[in-house]
DSSP file (Angstrom, degrees, kcal/mol; ACC not computed):
  #  RESIDUE AA STRUCTURE BP1 BP2  ACC     N-H-->O    O-->H-N    N-H-->O    O-->H-N    TCO  KAPPA ALPHA  PHI   PSI    X-CA   Y-CA   Z-CA
    1    1 A M              0   0    0      0, 0.0     2,-0.4     0, 0.0    24,-0.2   0.000 360.0 360.0 360.0 130.2   64.7  -48.3  -65.2
    2    2 A A  E     -a   25   0A   0     22,-1.8    24,-2.6    25,-0.0     2,-0.5  -0.904 360.0-131.1-114.1 137.9   65.8  -49.9  -68.4
    3    3 A A  E     -a   26   0A   0     -2,-0.4     2,-0.2    22,-0.2    24,-0.2  -0.747  27.4-131.2 -85.0 124.2   68.8  -48.7  -70.6
    4    4 A L        -     0   0    0     22,-3.3    24,-0.4    -2,-0.5     2,-0.4  -0.542  15.0-139.7 -77.7 140.9   67.7  -48.4  -74.2
    5    5 A A        -     0   0    0     -2,-0.2   105,-0.4    22,-0.1     2,-0.3  -0.794  15.1-130.6 -99.1 142.2   69.9  -50.0  -76.8
    6    6 A A        -     0   0    0     -2,-0.4     2,-0.5   103,-0.1   105,-0.2  -0.635   5.8-142.1 -92.7 150.3   70.7  -48.2  -80.1
    7    7 A I        -     0   0    0    103,-3.4     7,-0.0    -2,-0.3     9,-0.0  -0.960  14.6-151.2-108.5 120.1   70.3  -49.7  -83.6
    8    8 A T        -     0   0    0     -2,-0.5   103,-0.1   103,-0.1   105,-0.1  -0.835  15.4-135.1 -96.9 113.7   73.1  -48.5  -85.9
    9    9 A P        -     0   0    0      0, 0.0     2,-0.3     0, 0.0     6,-0.0  -0.268  21.2-163.2 -63.8 151.4   72.0  -48.5  -89.5
   10   10 A T    >   -     0   0    0      1,-0.0     3,-0.9     4,-0.0     4,-0.1  -0.832  34.6-104.3-128.0 168.7   74.3  -49.9  -92.2
   11   11 A N  T 3  S+     0   0    0     -2,-0.3     3,-0.1     1,-0.2    -1,-0.0   0.815 123.1  45.1 -62.8 -30.5   74.4  -49.7  -96.0
   12   12 A T  T 3  S-     0   0    0      1,-0.2    -1,-0.2    -3,-0.0     0, 0.0   0.476 120.4-107.5 -93.4  -2.2   73.0  -53.2  -96.4
   13   13 A G    <   -     0   0    0     -3,-0.9     2,-0.4     1,-0.1    -1,-0.2   0.139  22.2-126.8  93.8 151.4   70.3  -52.6  -93.7
   14   14 A V        -     0   0    0     -4,-0.1     2,-0.1    -3,-0.1    -1,-0.1  -0.999  26.7-111.0-135.1 134.8   69.7  -53.8  -90.2
   15   15 A S        -     0   0    0     -2,-0.4     2,-0.3     1,-0.1    -2,-0.0  -0.409  31.6-172.6 -64.0 140.9   66.6  -55.5  -88.8
   16   16 A S        +     0   0    0      1,-0.1    -1,-0.1    -2,-0.1     3,-0.1  -0.689  21.9 155.5-141.1  82.3   64.7  -53.3  -86.4
   17   17 A A        -     0   0    0     -2,-0.3    -1,-0.1     1,-0.2    92,-0.0   0.686  50.9-126.9 -81.9 -18.5   61.8  -55.1  -84.7
   18   18 A G        -     0   0    0     89,-0.1     2,-0.3    92,-0.1    91,-0.2  -0.081  15.8-114.8  89.3 163.7   61.9  -52.8  -81.7
   19   19 A A  E     -F  108   0B   0     89,-1.7    89,-2.4   -14,-0.1   -15,-0.0  -0.956  33.0 -88.9-137.2 155.0   62.1  -53.6  -78.0
   20   20 A A  E     -F  107   0B   0     -2,-0.3    87,-0.2    87,-0.2     2,-0.2  -0.280  37.9-134.7 -65.8 144.4   59.7  -53.2  -75.1
   21   21 A V        -     0   0    0     85,-1.9     2,-0.2    82,-0.3    85,-0.1  -0.540  12.2-143.6 -89.5 163.8   59.7  -50.0  -73.1
   22   22 A A        -     0   0    0     -2,-0.2     3,-0.2   -20,-0.1    78,-0.1  -0.690  36.0 -96.0-114.7 174.3   59.6  -49.8  -69.3
   23   23 A A  S    S+     0   0    0      1,-0.3    77,-2.6    -2,-0.2     2,-0.4   0.836 118.5  22.9 -60.4 -31.1   57.8  -47.3  -67.1
   24   24 A S  E    S+ B   0  99A   0     75,-0.2   -22,-1.8     2,-0.0     2,-0.3  -0.977  77.6 175.3-138.9 123.9   61.1  -45.4  -67.0
   25   25 A D  E     -aB   2  98A   0     73,-3.5    73,-3.0    -2,-0.4     2,-0.3  -0.817  13.5-148.4-122.9 162.5   63.9  -45.8  -69.5
   26   26 A T  E     -aB   3  97A   0    -24,-2.6   -22,-3.3    -2,-0.3     2,-0.5  -0.970   6.2-153.0-132.8 150.6   67.2  -44.1  -70.1
   27   27 A I  E     - B   0  96A   0     69,-2.6    69,-2.0    -2,-0.3     2,-0.3  -0.989  21.4-142.8-118.2 120.6   69.4  -43.2  -73.0
   28   28 A A  E >>  - B   0  95A   0     -2,-0.5     3,-1.7   -24,-0.4     4,-0.5  -0.598  16.1-128.1 -81.5 142.7   73.1  -43.1  -72.3
   29   29 A R  G >4 S+     0   0    0     65,-2.4     3,-1.3     1,-0.3    -1,-0.1   0.848 107.4  67.1 -53.8 -34.4   75.2  -40.4  -74.0
   30   30 A S  G 34 S+     0   0    0     64,-0.3    -1,-0.3     1,-0.3    65,-0.1   0.690  98.8  48.6 -65.5 -20.3   77.5  -43.2  -75.1
   31   31 A V  G <4 S+     0   0    0     -3,-1.7    -1,-0.3   -27,-0.1    -2,-0.2   0.495  94.9  93.4 -97.7  -3.9   74.9  -44.8  -77.4
   32   32 A M  S << S-     0   0    0     -3,-1.3     5,-0.2    -4,-0.5    53,-0.0  -0.510  76.3-120.5 -83.1 155.4   74.1  -41.5  -79.1
   33   33 A G  B >   -I   36   0C   0      3,-2.7     3,-1.9    78,-0.2    81,-0.2  -0.242  41.2 -85.0 -82.2-179.4   75.7  -40.4  -82.3
   34   34 A P  T 3  S+     0   0    0      0, 0.0    80,-0.2     0, 0.0    52,-0.1   0.759 133.2  40.0 -59.3 -24.6   77.7  -37.2  -82.7
   35   35 A R  T 3  S-     0   0    0     78,-2.8     2,-0.3     1,-0.4    79,-0.2   0.140 120.9-104.9-109.6  17.9   74.5  -35.3  -83.4
   36   36 A G  B <   -I   33   0C   0     -3,-1.9    -3,-2.7    77,-0.4    77,-2.6  -0.757  46.8 -70.2 100.9-144.0   72.3  -37.1  -80.8
   37   37 A A  E     -HG  84 112B   0     47,-2.8    47,-3.0    -2,-0.3     2,-0.5  -0.968  22.3-127.7-151.1 161.6   69.7  -39.8  -81.5
   38   38 A T  E     -HG  83 111B   0     73,-2.9    73,-2.7    -2,-0.3     2,-0.5  -0.982  24.0-162.3-115.0 126.2   66.3  -40.4  -83.0
   39   39 A L  E     -HG  82 110B   0     43,-3.0    43,-3.4    -2,-0.5     2,-0.5  -0.942   2.4-166.4-112.8 121.6   63.8  -42.2  -80.7
   40   40 A E  E     -HG  81 109B   0     69,-3.3    69,-2.0    -2,-0.5     2,-0.5  -0.932   3.3-161.2-107.8 127.8   60.7  -43.8  -82.3
   41   41 A I  E     -HG  80 108B   0     39,-3.0    39,-2.2    -2,-0.5     2,-0.6  -0.937   3.9-164.9-106.9 126.8   57.9  -44.9  -79.9
   42   42 A V  E     -HG  79 107B   0     65,-2.9    65,-2.7    -2,-0.5     2,-0.9  -0.957   2.9-160.9-115.5 115.3   55.5  -47.5  -81.5
   43   43 A N  E     + G   0 106B   0     35,-2.9    34,-1.7    -2,-0.6    35,-0.3  -0.816  23.6 161.6-103.7  98.8   52.2  -47.9  -79.5
   44   44 A G        +     0   0    0     61,-2.6    62,-0.2    -2,-0.9    -1,-0.1   0.319  51.5  96.3 -93.1   7.2   50.5  -51.1  -80.4
   45   45 A G  S    S-     0   0    0      2,-0.2    32,-0.4    60,-0.2    60,-0.1  -0.081  85.4-106.8 -89.4-171.4   48.4  -51.0  -77.3
   46   46 A G  S    S+     0   0    0     30,-0.1     2,-0.3    58,-0.1    30,-0.1   0.340  91.8  56.2-102.7   5.2   44.9  -49.8  -76.5
   47   47 A S  S    S-     0   0    0     57,-0.2    -2,-0.2    28,-0.1    30,-0.2  -0.927  88.9 -93.7-134.7 158.3   45.6  -46.6  -74.6
   48   48 A T        -     0   0    0     -2,-0.3     2,-0.7    28,-0.1    27,-0.2  -0.487  33.1-138.8 -68.5 139.2   47.6  -43.4  -75.2
   49   49 A D  E     -C   74   0A   0     25,-2.6    25,-2.1    -2,-0.2     2,-0.5  -0.906  13.0-155.9-100.6 108.7   51.2  -43.4  -73.9
   50   50 A N  E     -C   73   0A   0     -2,-0.7    51,-1.3    23,-0.2     2,-0.4  -0.764  18.5-165.2 -85.6 126.7   52.0  -40.1  -72.3
   51   51 A I  E     -CD  72 100A   0     21,-3.2    21,-2.5    -2,-0.5     2,-0.4  -0.877  18.4-167.0-119.2 142.2   55.7  -39.5  -72.4
   52   52 A T  E     -CD  71  99A   0     47,-1.6    47,-2.4    -2,-0.4     2,-0.5  -0.994   7.4-164.1-123.1 139.9   58.1  -37.2  -70.6
   53   53 A I  E     -CD  70  98A   0     17,-2.6    17,-2.5    -2,-0.4    45,-0.2  -0.986  24.1-120.5-122.1 125.8   61.7  -36.8  -71.8
   54   54 A S  E     -C   69   0A   0     43,-2.9     2,-0.3    -2,-0.5    15,-0.3  -0.309  24.2-167.5 -65.6 148.8   64.2  -35.2  -69.5
   55   55 A D        +     0   0    0     13,-2.9    10,-0.2    12,-0.1    33,-0.2  -0.858  15.2 175.8-141.5 102.2   66.0  -32.1  -70.7
   56   56 A A        +     0   0    0     32,-1.3    32,-0.2    -2,-0.3    33,-0.1   0.216  44.2 125.2 -90.2  15.1   69.0  -30.8  -68.7
   57   57 A G        -     0   0    0      7,-0.1     8,-1.4     1,-0.1     2,-0.3   0.030  49.6-137.2 -65.7 178.6   69.6  -28.1  -71.2
   58   58 A S  B     -J   64   0D   0      6,-0.2     6,-0.2     1,-0.1    -1,-0.1  -0.912  16.3-100.2-137.2 164.1   69.9  -24.4  -70.4
   59   59 A T    >   -     0   0    0      4,-3.1     3,-2.2    -2,-0.3     6,-0.1  -0.211  48.6 -93.8 -73.7 172.4   68.8  -21.1  -71.7
   60   60 A A  T 3  S+     0   0    0      1,-0.3    -1,-0.1     2,-0.1    -2,-0.0   0.779 129.4  55.6 -59.6 -26.5   71.1  -18.8  -73.7
   61   61 A A  T 3  S-     0   0    0      2,-0.1    -1,-0.3     1,-0.0    -2,-0.0   0.455 123.1-106.3 -85.0  -1.4   71.9  -17.1  -70.4
   62   62 A G  S <  S+     0   0    0     -3,-2.2     2,-0.2     1,-0.3    -2,-0.1   0.553  73.6 139.7  90.1   7.9   73.0  -20.4  -68.9
   63   63 A N        -     0   0    0      1,-0.1    -4,-3.1     3,-0.0    -1,-0.3  -0.597  60.8 -97.9 -85.7 147.7   70.0  -20.8  -66.6
   64   64 A A  B     -J   58   0D   0     -6,-0.2    -6,-0.2    -2,-0.2    -1,-0.1  -0.308  46.3-101.8 -59.8 144.0   68.3  -24.2  -66.2
   65   65 A L        -     0   0    0     -8,-1.4     2,-0.4   -10,-0.2    -1,-0.1  -0.376  39.3-102.0 -66.3 146.1   65.2  -24.8  -68.3
   66   66 A S  S    S-     0   0    0      1,-0.2     2,-0.4    -3,-0.1     3,-0.4  -0.556 103.9  -0.3 -69.2 124.9   61.9  -24.4  -66.6
   67   67 A G  S    S-     0   0    0     -2,-0.4    -1,-0.2     1,-0.2   -12,-0.1  -0.121  89.0-132.4  87.8 -39.2   60.4  -27.8  -65.9
   68   68 A G  S    S+     0   0    0     -2,-0.4   -13,-2.9     1,-0.2     2,-0.3   0.682  71.3  92.4  64.5  19.5   63.4  -29.6  -67.4
   69   69 A T  E     -C   54   0A   0     -3,-0.4     2,-0.5   -15,-0.3   -15,-0.2  -0.960  63.2-140.9-140.2 160.3   61.2  -32.0  -69.4
   70   70 A I  E     -C   53   0A   0    -17,-2.5   -17,-2.6    -2,-0.3     2,-0.4  -0.987  24.4-151.5-117.0 128.2   59.6  -32.4  -72.8
   71   71 A A  E     +C   52   0A   0     -2,-0.5     2,-0.3   -19,-0.2   -19,-0.2  -0.789  25.3 150.2-104.0 144.8   56.1  -33.8  -72.9
   72   72 A G  E     -C   51   0A   0    -21,-2.5   -21,-3.2    -2,-0.4     2,-0.3  -0.952  25.7-143.7-155.9 173.0   54.5  -35.8  -75.7
   73   73 A S  E     -C   50   0A   0     -2,-0.3     2,-0.5   -23,-0.3   -23,-0.2  -0.996   3.6-152.7-146.0 151.0   52.0  -38.5  -76.3
   74   74 A V  E     -C   49   0A   0    -25,-2.1   -25,-2.6    -2,-0.3     3,-0.1  -0.969  25.1-135.5-125.0 113.4   51.6  -41.4  -78.7
   75   75 A A    >   -     0   0    0     -2,-0.5     3,-2.0   -27,-0.2   -32,-0.3  -0.202  38.0 -80.3 -65.2 156.4   48.0  -42.4  -79.4
   76   76 A A  T 3  S+     0   0    0      1,-0.3   -32,-0.2   -30,-0.1    -1,-0.2  -0.337 119.2  15.0 -56.4 133.3   47.0  -46.1  -79.4
   77   77 A G  T 3  S+     0   0    0    -34,-1.7    -1,-0.3   -32,-0.4     2,-0.2   0.564 110.9 103.2  78.7   8.5   47.9  -47.7  -82.7
   78   78 A A    <   -     0   0    0     -3,-2.0   -35,-2.9   -35,-0.3     2,-0.3  -0.706  57.1-143.0-120.1 170.6   50.3  -44.9  -83.7
   79   79 A S  E     -H   42   0B   0    -37,-0.2     2,-0.3    -2,-0.2   -37,-0.2  -0.939  12.6-171.0-128.4 153.2   54.0  -44.2  -83.8
   80   80 A K  E     -H   41   0B   0    -39,-2.2   -39,-3.0    -2,-0.3     2,-0.4  -0.994  12.5-143.8-145.8 144.0   55.9  -40.9  -83.0
   81   81 A V  E     -H   40   0B   0     -2,-0.3     2,-0.4   -41,-0.2   -41,-0.2  -0.912  14.8-165.5-112.4 134.6   59.6  -40.0  -83.5
   82   82 A F  E     -H   39   0B   0    -43,-3.4   -43,-3.0    -2,-0.4     2,-0.5  -0.942  17.7-131.5-121.2 139.9   61.5  -37.7  -81.1
   83   83 A K  E     -H   38   0B   0     -2,-0.4     2,-0.5   -45,-0.2   -45,-0.2  -0.767  21.4-165.0 -86.6 130.2   64.8  -35.9  -81.5
   84   84 A I  E     -H   37   0B   0    -47,-3.0   -47,-2.8    -2,-0.5     2,-0.3  -0.978   8.5-168.6-117.7 123.2   67.2  -36.5  -78.6
   85   85 A S    >   -     0   0    0     -2,-0.5     3,-1.6   -49,-0.2     4,-0.3  -0.733  35.7-116.0-111.8 161.1   70.1  -34.1  -78.4
   86   86 A H  G >  S+     0   0    0     -2,-0.3     3,-1.3     1,-0.3    -1,-0.1   0.778 112.2  69.8 -62.1 -25.9   73.3  -34.2  -76.3
   87   87 A D  G 3  S+     0   0    0      1,-0.3    -1,-0.3   -32,-0.0   -31,-0.0   0.733  92.3  58.9 -64.9 -21.1   72.0  -30.9  -74.7
   88   88 A Q  G <  S+     0   0    0     -3,-1.6   -32,-1.3   -33,-0.2    -1,-0.3   0.633  80.4 110.0 -82.4 -14.0   69.3  -33.0  -73.0
   89   89 A V  S <  S-     0   0    0     -3,-1.3     7,-0.2    -4,-0.3   -61,-0.1  -0.403  74.1-123.9 -68.0 132.6   71.8  -35.3  -71.1
   90   90 A T  B >>> -E   95   0A   0      5,-2.7     4,-3.0     1,-0.1     3,-1.0  -0.681  19.0-143.1 -74.9 119.3   72.0  -34.8  -67.4
   91   91 A P  T 345S+     0   0    0      0, 0.0    -1,-0.1     0, 0.0    -2,-0.0   0.843  94.7  52.7 -56.6 -38.5   75.7  -34.0  -66.7
   92   92 A S  T 345S+     0   0    0      1,-0.2    -2,-0.0     3,-0.1    -3,-0.0   0.766 125.2  23.9 -71.6 -25.0   75.9  -35.9  -63.4
   93   93 A T  T <45S-     0   0    0     -3,-1.0    -1,-0.2     2,-0.2     3,-0.1   0.611  91.0-134.0-112.6 -18.5   74.4  -39.2  -64.8
   94   94 A E  T  <5 +     0   0    0     -4,-3.0   -65,-2.4     1,-0.3     2,-0.3   0.803  68.8 117.9  63.2  30.8   75.2  -38.9  -68.6
   95   95 A L  E   < -BE  28  90A   0     -5,-0.7    -5,-2.7   -67,-0.2     2,-0.4  -0.912  59.5-148.8-128.5 152.4   71.6  -40.0  -69.2
   96   96 A V  E     -B   27   0A   0    -69,-2.0   -69,-2.6    -2,-0.3     2,-0.4  -0.980  28.1-146.1-109.4 133.0   68.4  -38.8  -70.7
   97   97 A T  E     -B   26   0A   0     -2,-0.4   -43,-2.9   -71,-0.2     2,-0.4  -0.864  13.4-169.5-107.4 135.0   65.3  -40.3  -68.9
   98   98 A I  E     -BD  25  53A   0    -73,-3.0   -73,-3.5    -2,-0.4     2,-0.4  -0.984   4.7-164.9-120.9 128.3   62.1  -41.2  -70.6
   99   99 A T  E     -BD  24  52A   0    -47,-2.4   -47,-1.6    -2,-0.4     2,-0.4  -0.893   3.1-157.9-113.4 148.4   58.9  -42.1  -68.6
  100  100 A H  E     - D   0  51A   0    -77,-2.6   -49,-0.2    -2,-0.4     3,-0.1  -0.959  16.9-160.6-124.2 138.5   55.8  -43.8  -70.0
  101  101 A S  S    S+     0   0    0    -51,-1.3     2,-0.4    -2,-0.4   -50,-0.1   0.657  88.8  32.7 -86.7 -17.4   52.3  -43.8  -68.7
  102  102 A F        +     0   0    0    -52,-0.2    -1,-0.2   -80,-0.1   -57,-0.1  -0.997  56.7 166.7-142.4 130.1   51.4  -46.9  -70.7
  103  103 A T    >   +     0   0    0     -2,-0.4     3,-1.8    -3,-0.1     2,-0.3   0.532  35.6 118.9-124.2 -10.2   53.7  -49.8  -71.6
  104  104 A T  T 3  S-     0   0    0      1,-0.3   -57,-0.2   -84,-0.1   -59,-0.2  -0.456  99.2 -10.5 -66.2 120.8   51.5  -52.6  -72.8
  105  105 A S  T 3  S+     0   0    0     -2,-0.3   -61,-2.6     1,-0.2     2,-0.5   0.738 101.7 135.8  61.1  26.4   52.5  -53.4  -76.4
  106  106 A V  E <   + G   0  43B   0     -3,-1.8   -85,-1.9   -63,-0.2     2,-0.3  -0.913  28.7 176.3-104.8 128.7   54.6  -50.2  -76.6
  107  107 A T  E     -FG  20  42B   0    -65,-2.7   -65,-2.9    -2,-0.5     2,-0.3  -0.803  14.5-145.9-126.2 168.2   58.1  -50.6  -78.2
  108  108 A Y  E     -FG  19  41B   0    -89,-2.4   -89,-1.7    -2,-0.3     2,-0.4  -0.925   7.3-161.6-132.2 158.4   60.9  -48.3  -79.1
  109  109 A K  E     - G   0  40B   0    -69,-2.0   -69,-3.3    -2,-0.3     2,-0.5  -0.984  13.9-165.7-135.0 129.9   63.6  -48.0  -81.8
  110  110 A L  E     - G   0  39B   0   -105,-0.4  -103,-3.4    -2,-0.4   -71,-0.2  -0.973   5.1-175.1-122.9 125.5   66.6  -45.8  -81.1
  111  111 A Y  E     - G   0  38B   0    -73,-2.7   -73,-2.9    -2,-0.5   -78,-0.2  -0.977  23.5-128.9-123.5 127.7   69.0  -44.7  -83.8
  112  112 A P  E     - G   0  37B   0      0, 0.0     2,-0.5     0, 0.0   -75,-0.3  -0.441  27.6-139.9 -66.3 147.5   72.3  -42.7  -83.3
  113  113 A V              0   0    0    -77,-2.6   -78,-2.8     1,-0.1   -77,-0.4  -0.938 360.0 360.0-115.5 132.8   72.5  -39.6  -85.5
  114  114 A G              0   0    0     -2,-0.5    -1,-0.1   -80,-0.2   -77,-0.1   0.423 360.0 360.0 100.6 360.0   75.5  -38.4  -87.3
């Protein structure tokens, strides 16, 4: 499991080449901005990357969400951006977990929001 590092934009710009993903990655609440984070997955490989993102949120009545994950996919040669909110953080670990089905030539960019 790899901890993702955030890139904080500045007025003069910051280089953002991206970094390799692992089969299972985590985003710590501490690297998110006040409004969460934006996660971009860039798939430079030859297969679709099926992704699950943990969601420890609850319903309006306070019940745990069914399934507790958000599913998505990033086709070969494509990029996709995901919104990550503080509500998705697992309280006991202070982490959001992302799993990938395909990691060859797949990179991420993580930006704090707010």
